[in-house]
N, C-alpha and C positions, 0 to 999 in steps of 0.2 A: 305842475303836479301831474304825474302819470301813474296809472295803475295797470300792472301787468296781470291780465287774466288768462295768460297762456296762449294768447292769439299770436299767429306767426308774424303779423305786421306791426307788432308793438315797437314803438320807437324808444329804445332804452335811453338814448341821449336827449330825447325831447327836442331834437334839432328842428323838426318841422314846426312844432308849436312855438319854438323860439323865433323862427322866421315869421310866423304869423303874427306874433306879438310885436316884433320889430316893424312889420309892414303896417300894423295898425297904429304905430307911433309910440309904442311902449318900450321900456328898457328892462329886459329880464335881468334880475340880480341874483337869482338862485334857482336851482332845479332839484327836484326830489322825486323819487319813484318808490314803489313798493309792489309786492306781489300779494294777490288775493285769489281765492277760488271763485268768489262771487262778490258783487258790490254789497256793502252794508245798506240796509233799507233806509236807515235814518241819516247817516253821515257819508255814505259811499265808501269811506276809507276806514271807519272805526274811530272810536274816541281817542285812543292812544296816538294814532297817526295825525288826527286833527290837532291835538295838542302840540305835536312835534312841528306841524306846519305853522302853528301860531307862534311858537318860540323862534323858528327860523325867520319868519316875517319880521318879528321884532328886532332880531339881530341885524338884519340887512336893511331895515327901514322900508320894507315893501309897503305899497299902498293898495295892492290888489293881488288876488290869487287866481291863477288860471288853471283849469283842469283840461287834460288832453282828451277827455271823454265827455259825452253829454250827461248832464245832471238833471234829475227830476226837480220840479219846483220845490218840493218838500226838502230834498237833500240840499239844494242850494240855500234855502232859508236856514236850515239847521246848521250848515257849515258857517254861514255868516255870523250866526249867534255864537258858535263855538270859537271861531277864529278872531272875530271882532273886526273883520275887514270885508270889503266887497268880494264876492266869489262869483266868477263867471266861468263858462265852459267853452269848449271848442266851437260849438255852434254860434254862440254870440260873437266871438271874435271874428269869425268868418263873415257874419252879417255886418259887423262894424266896418270891415274892410270893403265889402261890397257897397255899403252906403257911401263910403268915402270916394270910391272909384267910379261909380255910375255917373255918366255924363249925359246920355241921351234921355229923352222923355220915356222911352220904353224901358231902358235900364233902371231908371229911378222908380218906375211903377213896379217892376219886378222885385226890386229890393224892398220897397215899401210893403208889398204883399207878404213877403217872407218874414219881415220884421213884425208885422201885425199878427201873423199866425203864431210866431214864437211868443210874442207878448201875451197873447190870449191864454196860453197855458200857465203863465207866471202869475196869474191873479189868484191861484189857489193858495189860501192861507198866507197871503201877503199883507193882509189888512189886520195886523195884530193890535193896532191902536183903536180899532173899532170892533169891539167884541159883539158877537151875535147874541141876541137876547131871546130866550125861549119863554113865551107867555103861556097862558092857559088856553082853554078851548075857545076857538074862534079868533085868537089873537094872531098877529103877524110877526115876522121877524123884526129884529132891531135895526139900528142904523147901519151896522156892519153889512148885513145882507143887502140893504138898499144900495150901499156904495158899490159892492161887488157887482150886483146886477146892473147898475147904471154903467159901470165901466165895460162890462161884457157886452151890453147893448151897443155902446158907442164903438167898440172895437169891431163887433159884428157888422155894423153898418159900414164902417170904413173898409173892411175886407170885401164886402159886397160891391161897393163903389169901385174899388181898385180892380176887382175881377172883371167888372163890366168894361172898364177902360182897356184892360189887357185883352179882352175878347175882341174889342175893336181893332187893336194893334194886330192881333192874330189874323183877323179877316184881311187887313191890309197886306200882310206878308203873304197870305194865300193868293191874293190877287196878283202880287208881284211875281210869285212863282208860276202862276198860270200864264202870265205874259211871257216869261222866259221859256216855258214849255211850247207856247205857240211859235216863238221865234226859233225853236229847236236849239236853245242854248244849253249846253251841258253845264252841270253844276258840280263843283268840286269844293269840299269843305275841309278845313284843318280841324282836327280834334287832337286832344292829348292832355297830359298832366300839366298843371300850372308850372310856369317857368321852364318849359321845355324848349322855348324859342320859337313858338308859332308865329308871333307877330313879327319878329325879326326876319324869319323866312318868308312871310307874306310880303313884307316890304321889299325884300331882295328880289322876289319874282315879279311883283307888279309895279315896282317903283312908287308905291304908295308911301304915305308919311304917317301911318298909324302909330300910336304911341307904343313904344317897346322899351322895357327896362328889365334889369336883372333883379326881379322881385316877384313875389307871389301875386297872382291876379292883377297883373298890370293892365290887362284888357278884359273888359266886361261886355262892352257893346259890340255887336257883330258888325264887321266892316266887309263890304263886298266890292270887288273891283273886277274889271274885265282883263283877262290874260290872253294875249295872242300867242298861239303855239305854231311855230313854223313847221312845215312839212318835213318828213324824214330826210329828203334830199336837199333841203335848203341850208346853206351855211349860215351860221349866226354867230354874233359876237358874244362876249361874256354877259351882256345885258339882254340877250335874246333877240336883238334887232338884226334885221337883214344887213349883210355887208356888201351886197351887190345890187345892181339895178335889174329890172326885168319883172317877170311875174311868176309866182308859184302858188300852189294851193296851200292854205293854212287854215287854222281853226281858232275861233275865239270862244273861250269858256268863261264861266262865271266862277270866281274864286272867293270864298268866304273865310274869314278868320273869326272863330267862335271863342266863347269863354272857356278857360281851362278847368279841368277837373282836379279833385283832390281827395285824399282818403277821408272817409266818413263825411262826405259832402252832405249837408242837411237835406233831408228829403223835401222839406218845404221849399228849399232853393231850387231843386230840380223841377218841382211843380210850377214855381213862380217863373222860372226861365224856360217854360215850355215853348213859348213863341220863338225864342232865340234858338233853342236846341232843336227845334223842328227843322231848321236849315240843314242840320246834319242828317236827320232822319229822311229828308226828302232829296238828299244829294245823290248824284250818279256815282260819285267816288269819294271816299274818305281818305285823307292823308293823315295817318296816325303819327304825329310827331313825337319822338322819344328822345329824351336827354341821354345820349350814349355815355356821357361822362359820369352819370349818377350811378353809384353802386346799387341802388335800390330800383333800377329802371324796370326790372321784371315785375316787381310788385306794383309799380306805378302803371304798367301796361295792363295788369289784371284789373286794377281799379277803373281804368278807362273803359275796358270791355264791360265791366259791370254796369257803369252808367249808360253806355251805349245800349245795353240790353233793356234798361229801364225806360229809355225814350223811344224804343222801337227801331233802333238803327243797327242792331246786331248783324243783320243780313245784308247790309249795304256793302258793296265791294270795297275792300280796304287795302291800302298799301302802308307799309311801315317805313317811315322816314327817320333814320337815326341821325339826329342833329348833333351839333357841337363836336364834330370830328376834330376840329383844331384843338380841343381841350383834352383829347385822349393822349396818353403817353405813347411813345413810339412802339413799345412792346405790345400795346393793345390795339394798334391800328389794324383794320382788316386788310387782307391780301388784295381784295377787289372791292370797289365801291358798290357794285351791284350784285345782288344775290337773292336768296329767298329764305323764309323762316317758317317753321311749323308752329301753328297756334291752333289749339282746340280742334285738331283733325283737319285743318285747312292749311295749305301751303301758300303763304302770302308773299308777294314781291317785297323786297327790302332794299333800300338805298341808304348809303352813308353820305351825308352832306355837312357842310359848314355854312350856315347862313351868314356868319360874320366874315369869313374869308372868301366865300364863293366857291370853295372846292366842292365838286360833285353836283353843282347846280346845272351845268350843261347836260349832264346825264339825266337829271330829273326832268328837265324840259323835253329832252328827246323821248323819254319814256312816256310822258304825258301826250306828246304829239302822236306817238304810235297808238296810244290808247284812244285818242279822240278821232283819229283819221277815219275809222269805219263808220262813225256816227254822223248822220245828217249831211248838211251841205258844208262847203268849205268857204273860207274867205280868200280873197285875191289880194296878195301883197307882193312887193318886189321880190324877184327871184335871184338867187346867186348860183354860181357854178357848184357842182356837186363837191362836197367835202371829201377829203381823202378817206378817212375811216372814222366816222362819227360814232359817238357813244350809242346812238340808236341802233346801229348795226348789230350790236351785241345784246340789245335789249329785247329783240323778238317782236312779236305782233300782239294784237289785243286778245286776251290780256297779256301783257309783256311777260316773257319768260326770262327771269334773271338767272345768270349762272351762279352756282353756289359759291359763296365767299365765306371764308373762316380764317381765324387767326389761331394757330396752334398754341400760342402762349396764353390765350384767354378763352376758356370754354364758354364764356357768355356769348361769344359771337359765332358759335358753331351753328350750322343751319338748323339743327333740331333742338337748339337751346330753348 
């Protein structure tokens, strides 16, 4: 169920909510939308639409109703009574996916904290079987109040314990970052909308085996690997390894793959994943991975910028990496793989790549080598003969200047789009 309040990012087809439901293991059987100026205080959608949802659920044999927006505890309870089925919102389905995908100790703690914070608000008026009793002067509340207060206390204590454990994890990550700083190791982090191909690109660059799949939130736990960047004059193969013997100056940087963002990402999740997202805020460079084949990629880029602003990473140098070049129709392919793009008054470097086919990856490595070369010390690795005309020669110096690239048939890829 989706309600259009006139917002520009409303998903009329509920495609993303359907993907979230399928990722959580559910099978969507029907979709319904409506328009309202404001949400109904009691039922969010009004009594008539709630009855329509109930009849549609009976017709299709649905066992649960999902809303594309966040519901208040009272609205959720009233809808369940009116429809006769469990009613959940977008926030809960995202929490369920995160709970299924978390693998590391840190990831599980972060999901548990977000789940507890969400559950704490659902205690309001959820105890209809235990009515509150009002006594005379000097009397106390009835058993309903006792049960609610007991649960609140238990959840509050669990939240406190989880926050203390996360604080310890945060201190450990800060220690690791200080060690990298002492070693003068540059830090590069992948950020982007979920399912933009960050993990696949991460694996292609570092030869890691991080889990990657064509699904939402395939990766929750931050993975960090060392990436060797050859010098601008060093010839390298498709995998970035030197092709000749000898010695040349190169640089090793720390590359991190972080959790993907999504529209209306619950604020509790952003707070819970602070330790993980801090990797992006403390990075020397952000590689903003964009799904170039998605028609809504501009809206997705706006959402990523919004979350980066919330975690204090808005001012970190950023490159735009338009991934899934192999999925673009021939008429929409860019004239050049390297260019730039205007965003919020800043002109950012932009590269088109395909993590799956490897197209554009040599240019990305060359650009990173040019960016890393002026920083700190260099590593010594085998040297090759100078390449004829490498991609780095057209990418400039730090920060790299990418020649403008555009496709006349598709205004989305104009430099100022």
